[in-house]
N, C-alpha and C positions, 0 to 999 in steps of 0.2 A: 569524508572522502568524496571527491567529485567523480561522477561517473562519466565515461567516455561514450560518445555517440558516433564515433568514427566508423564508417562502413567503407566497403569497397567502392561505393558510388558517391562518396563524399568528394566534392570538387577539391582539388589541390593544386598548388603552385609547385612545379618541379624546379627545384634549385639545386645547384651542385652540392649544397650542404644537406640536401634531403627534401622530402615532400612536406610542404606546409599546407595545412588545411586553410581553405579560403574562408575568411571571416564573413559571416552573413548577418550578424546581429544576434543570433541565437546560439552560437557555438563557441563562445569565448574560451572555455576551458581547453578545448581541443586546439583552437587556434593559438592560444597563449603557449601551450606546451610545445607545439611543433615549431612555432615561430621563434621562441626563446632558444631551442635547440639549434636551429639553423643559425641564429645570430651568434651563439657561442662558437659554433664550428667555424663560422666565417670571420671570427675575431671582431665582431661588431657589438657584442654585448656590453662591453665596458663603455663604449661610446654612448649606447642607448641609455644606460644607467647612470651616466656621468661619473663613473668610478675612475676613469683614466685621468691622469694629470696631463693637460695639454702642453705643459712646459717640458714634459719628459718624453714627448712623442714627436717624431718627425712629421712635419706638417703635410708632406706629400702622402705619407702612410695614413695619417689621420683622415685626410680628405678621401682617400680610397676606401677606407673602412666606413666612413660616414656615408659615402655613396652607396656602398654595398648594403649597409643597414637600411638605408632609406628604400632601396630597391626591394629588398626582402619584405619589409613591412608593407610598402605600397602595393606590391604585386600579390600579396596574400590577403588583400582586402577586397571584398566583393564589389562589383560595379555600384551597387546601391549605397556604398559607404565611401567611395573614393573621393567624391567632391568634398566631403567633410574632412578627410585626411589631407587633401590638397590645401584646404584653408588653414589647417593647423600647421602644415609644413611652411606655408607662406608667412603666417603670422609670427612664428617662432624663428623664421630664417634658418630652418633645419637643412 
């Protein structure tokens, strides 16, 4: 079982789907748990996991959910990691 180090002073990204721990390189378990929950609530999880069938989803809705998922992930990454994420988004045309 992974222990949680979340405290009241842990930096978070406040999203309408909930508070997401800011990933700093050392708190993956807390970030993953809170980010996944927000992605599920905002209907972006299936996009992130490639579980949705693009042929069965309205393209406008897919773009909206893709943008929301990207926003959640990017804004919950600490400044020291954002350049790395920016490069990944660009390389994979996410």
